[in-house]
GUDREN-841950 format. One line per 10 residues: number of its first residue (from 1); their letters; for each residue x, y, z of C-alpha. Coordinates in steps of 0.02 Angstrom, whole numbers, plus 50000, padded with zeros to 5 digits. Layout:
NUM = a = X/Y/Z | ...
# end
This chain:
1 = mlrknennrt = 44299/49791/47754 | 44243/49639/47654 | 44413/49630/47568 | 44501/49640/47737 | 44399/49493/47804 | 44439/49393/47647 | 44625/49429/47670 | 44616/49374/47852 | 44530/49211/47802 | 44662/49178/47669
11 = entdyrelye = 44801/49214/47792 | 44724/49100/47924 | 44705/48963/47794 | 44888/48979/47747 | 44942/48969/47929 | 44830/48818/47956 | 44910/48728/47808 | 45083/48765/47875 | 45030/48703/48046 | 44950/48543/47982
21 = nahdpiliys = 45092/48500/47863 | 45237/48542/47978 | 45366/48402/47992 | 45376/48414/48182 | 45230/48373/48300 | 45142/48530/48365 | 45031/48526/48519 | 44917/48663/48583 | 44866/48638/48764 | 44771/48736/48893
31 = lpdlvildan = 44827/48821/49052 | 44836/48773/49190 | 44759/48599/49167 | 44871/48553/49017 | 44733/48475/48912 | 44775/48454/48727 | 44660/48568/48626 | 44733/48540/48454 | 44874/48449/48365 | 44942/48436/48188
41 = naafkvygyd = 44956/48283/48076 | 45136/48248/48127 | 45081/48235/48309 | 44950/48102/48270 | 45079/48005/48169 | 45218/48012/48298 | 45111/47978/48452 | 45004/47847/48364 | 44836/47920/48419 | 44686/47962/48312
51 = rneliglsln = 44624/48142/48320 | 44477/48101/48434 | 44597/48006/48552 | 44732/48139/48565 | 44622/48294/48575 | 44560/48310/48754 | 44700/48202/48824 | 44802/48275/48966 | 44984/48310/48927 | 45024/48210/49084
61 = nlstdadaik = 44967/48055/48990 | 45108/48082/48865 | 45246/48145/48978 | 45360/48034/49082 | 45394/48179/49200 | 45232/48264/49254 | 45320/48376/49380 | 45437/48448/49247 | 45290/48482/49131 | 45197/48577/49268
71 = knskklseek = 45353/48674/49316 | 45391/48726/49136 | 45210/48772/49100 | 45197/48875/49259 | 45358/48968/49219 | 45300/49001/49042 | 45130/49070/49096 | 45201/49178/49236 | 45357/49247/49152 | 45283/49248/48976
81 = vymkfetvhk = 45449/49195/48900 | 45494/49083/48756 | 45559/48917/48821 | 45667/48780/48750 | 45692/48617/48843 | 45711/48430/48821 | 45586/48301/48879 | 45534/48121/48854 | 45358/48073/48798 | 45281/47904/48767
91 = sksgklidfe = 45175/47855/48618 | 45013/47757/48622 | 45113/47596/48602 | 45225/47641/48749 | 45376/47688/48644 | 45483/47823/48726 | 45525/47973/48618 | 45655/48107/48658 | 45594/48281/48611 | 45672/48453/48601
101 = vnatlfnykg = 45526/48568/48640 | 45507/48750/48586 | 45360/48823/48681 | 45276/48993/48685 | 45113/49072/48742 | 44981/49081/48605 | 44808/49158/48587 | 44693/49015/48537 | 44508/49053/48514 | 44520/49198/48635
111 = klvilaihrd = 44613/49102/48770 | 44797/49107/48819 | 44868/48934/48790 | 45037/48852/48756 | 45094/48809/48581 | 45237/48684/48584 | 45338/48619/48437 | 45412/48448/48474 | 45567/48397/48376 | 45609/48212/48386
121 = itkrkkleed = 45789/48198/48446 | 45785/48013/48491 | 45921/47969/48366 | 46029/48114/48423 | 46011/48065/48606 | 46053/47885/48562 | 46208/47944/48470 | 46257/48053/48619 | 46232/47906/48736 | 46336/47794/48622
131 = linakikaek = 46475/47925/48618 | 46473/47940/48807 | 46478/47751/48827 | 46618/47739/48699 | 46715/47873/48793 | 46690/47781/48958 | 46742/47618/48877 | 46896/47698/48799 | 46945/47779/48964 | 46924/47613/49052
141 = sdrlksefla = 47028/47528/48918 | 47163/47661/48933 | 47162/47644/49122 | 47175/47454/49113 | 47314/47468/48984 | 47410/47590/49093 | 47385/47481/49247 | 47440/47327/49149 | 47595/47413/49081 | 47638/47482/49252
151 = qmsheirtpv = 47623/47309/49328 | 47723/47231/49186 | 47854/47367/49208 | 47871/47319/49390 | 47873/47132/49351 | 48010/47154/49222 | 48111/47288/49309 | 48130/47194/49474 | 48213/47035/49407 | 48313/47130/49275
161 = ntmlsftsll = 48381/47253/49404 | 48424/47106/49517 | 48512/47021/49371 | 48608/47180/49329 | 48661/47205/49509 | 48728/47028/49526 | 48810/47039/49355 | 48900/47197/49405 | 48952/47118/49571 | 49016/46959/49489
171 = kselydmlde = 49107/47058/49356 | 49198/47165/49485 | 49241/47013/49594 | 49303/46906/49451 | 49369/47041/49335 | 49555/46997/49353 | 49517/46814/49320 | 49416/46843/49160 | 49480/46832/48983 | 49422/46957/48851
181 = dqkdsfslie = 49280/46847/48787 | 49211/46828/48963 | 49222/47015/48993 | 49128/47043/48831 | 48995/46920/48889 | 48968/47020/49049 | 48956/47179/48946 | 48825/47098/48834 | 48721/47047/48985 | 48729/47224/49055
191 = sggkrlirtv = 48687/47311/48891 | 48546/47188/48855 | 48469/47215/49027 | 48480/47404/49013 | 48405/47397/48839 | 48258/47295/48905 | 48225/47422/49043 | 48233/47566/48917 | 48107/47476/48807 | 47988/47449/48954
201 = dslltmaqiq = 48005/47632/49003 | 47967/47686/48824 | 47812/47576/48816 | 47748/47643/48981 | 47779/47824/48932 | 47697/47801/48762 | 47542/47726/48844 | 47533/47870/48969 | 47547/48001/48832 | 47420/47919/48717
211 = sgnyeikkee = 47293/47898/48858 | 47317/48078/48918 | 47385/48022/49086 | 47559/48092/49063 | 47583/48233/49187 | 47695/48376/49137 | 47776/48502/49252 | 47833/48661/49165 | 47980/48744/49251 | 48141/48838/49219
221 = vdlsndiirs = 48265/48720/49136 | 48448/48754/49098 | 48456/48681/48924 | 48641/48706/48888 | 48727/48684/49057 | 48615/48547/49125 | 48521/48443/48998 | 48637/48450/48847 | 48794/48440/48953 | 48733/48288/49051
231 = iyesykptae = 48680/48199/48891 | 48849/48238/48813 | 48943/48168/48964 | 48832/48015/48968 | 48856/47971/48783 | 49037/48024/48764 | 49108/47851/48808 | 48990/47767/48684 | 49041/47887/48546 | 49225/47861/48586
241 = sknlefrvik = 49203/47672/48581 | 49145/47693/48400 | 49285/47817/48360 | 49158/47954/48326 | 49193/48139/48348 | 49060/48195/48472 | 49047/48383/48495 | 48935/48521/48565 | 48932/48692/48481 | 48846/48833/48573
251 = gsenfkviad = 48960/48983/48592 | 48965/49078/48756 | 48778/49102/48773 | 48677/49002/48898 | 48506/48938/48847 | 48369/48929/48978 | 48191/48879/48935 | 48022/48845/49013 | 47982/48661/48987 | 47949/48494/49068
261 = dyslrqlftn = 48121/48437/49126 | 48095/48249/49109 | 48017/48249/48936 | 48145/48376/48871 | 48287/48269/48937 | 48213/48114/48856 | 48184/48207/48693 | 48368/48248/48669 | 48426/48083/48743 | 48328/47991/48609
271 = lvdnaikytd = 48395/48103/48470 | 48576/48083/48526 | 48554/47897/48557 | 48488/47874/48380 | 48625/47983/48304 | 48763/47879/48385 | 48675/47714/48352 | 48654/47747/48165 | 48826/47823/48137 | 48970/47704/48108
281 = sgfveirmfr = 49101/47834/48063 | 49121/48021/48063 | 49036/48134/48190 | 48885/48173/48299 | 48855/48356/48336 | 48739/48453/48453 | 48723/48635/48403 | 48627/48770/48497 | 48590/48940/48421 | 48462/49079/48400
291 = dnsndtkvtv = 48390/49114/48228 | 48339/49280/48152 | 48167/49267/48235 | 48252/49251/48405 | 48188/49073/48422 | 48308/48952/48504 | 48355/48799/48402 | 48447/48639/48449 | 48508/48532/48305 | 48569/48353/48327
301 = kdsgigiske = 48668/48312/48170 | 48763/48157/48118 | 48858/48082/47971 | 48766/47916/47984 | 48657/47811/47871 | 48526/47948/47846 | 48341/47928/47809 | 48264/47908/47638 | 48139/48038/47577 | 48010/47899/47555
311 = yqsklftpfs = 48019/47846/47737 | 48021/48019/47816 | 47830/48035/47816 | 47821/47880/47929 | 47966/47931/48039 | 47867/47980/48194 | 47746/47832/48188 | 47762/47716/48339 | 47854/47552/48307 | 47901/47599/48128
321 = qedsgysrky = 48078/47571/48065 | 48150/47596/47892 | 48249/47435/47906 | 48131/47304/47978 | 48130/47116/48002 | 48253/46997/48083 | 48390/47040/47959 | 48398/47223/48009 | 48569/47288/48059 | 48519/47408/48198
331 = egsgmglalv = 48422/47365/48356 | 48278/47466/48426 | 48093/47463/48468 | 48041/47598/48344 | 47969/47707/48483 | 48111/47831/48504 | 48062/47959/48372 | 47875/47936/48405 | 47910/47985/48586 | 48019/48130/48526
341 = khyceinnlt = 47870/48196/48427 | 47754/48181/48578 | 47883/48264/48692 | 47892/48410/48570 | 47703/48427/48565 | 47677/48430/48754 | 47812/48564/48768 | 47743/48667/48622 | 47900/48638/48519 | 47922/48596/48336
351 = islesnknkg = 48042/48472/48257 | 48107/48465/48079 | 48222/48349/47983 | 48350/48368/47845 | 48416/48203/47780 | 48454/48093/47631 | 48492/47909/47627 | 48677/47875/47669 | 48710/48061/47694 | 48675/48086/47878
361 = aaftvtfpek = 48529/48169/47967 | 48497/48333/48058 | 48349/48348/48178 | 48311/48527/48233 | 48202/48565/48384 | 48136/48743/48393 | 48092/48834/48555 | 47978/48985/48525 | 48045/49149/48593 | 47908/49153/48726
371 = nvf = 47977/48990/48800 | 48154/49058/48814 | 48228/49181/48938
# end
């Protein structure tokens, strides 16, 4: 019996040492009046009270929300459950401290009381608040950027479209009176205006995608008879003007997919536009086929200037171009392939490249079998 009592005293001493030396503040308070009966060293340090000041103090003197304290204590005493909640207390100096509280019922000197471990989460809450504020700020910035670009798009489109309309009208009215140089001048005005509108559209689309405001509409799309055919017909005159062989290879099979029509159309428009732009002689080819995994692939291949191995890692970065500066031979904003990459991602497609400098390029877009029917 004597040995048992000695063991109990040793055990109680060990628990007391753990309690006193715990890193987190621990409060023991009575029910239902919530008077602090005991506290550990960490509690005195964090709250800034001496032992004789803190012991006997009502928990309401520490809490910034007395109603929540009463509600949680009542629930704990009635339901006899372990509770975890967050609260805000104030120290003796008035400093507010965010706590994560783990509370349970506890037998203290023959009475049922509450033992609550308070973990200081002030830094975590501040970080969470900073993250929320940063998110709000970023969303506001994205919204303002989108609004600005939309407004700029309107401000640029309106006069440019007016200019293009009058240019087309003048050209048709005066065509028989113009010499070849004057006809070329009209063509330059038209191509320059259309290029400016395409650049504005690309900027606006890029901003929408990056801010998460680009809305996609997945639907049944006829890839071969609609999208590829219309792009082919649209770019055929441009290819012929450069004496390029422009061909589509697909066999007798039709290819229908589930995708966002607009982004898919823009994806292949950009690839074909680049292929023709960067090819001065030879061919541009669009090939559609199914591989051994039954995935549908569309390859846009050309015999153009190609892309160096060193540059390929930067290929899909916005505004990047292998040949940069005012001396560059080919025009462009550097957004085309960056948009292609984004268009692939929002449609759950993959894109790969095979190319060497001065040996042409082949971009292959893969549609998973589940996206094809």
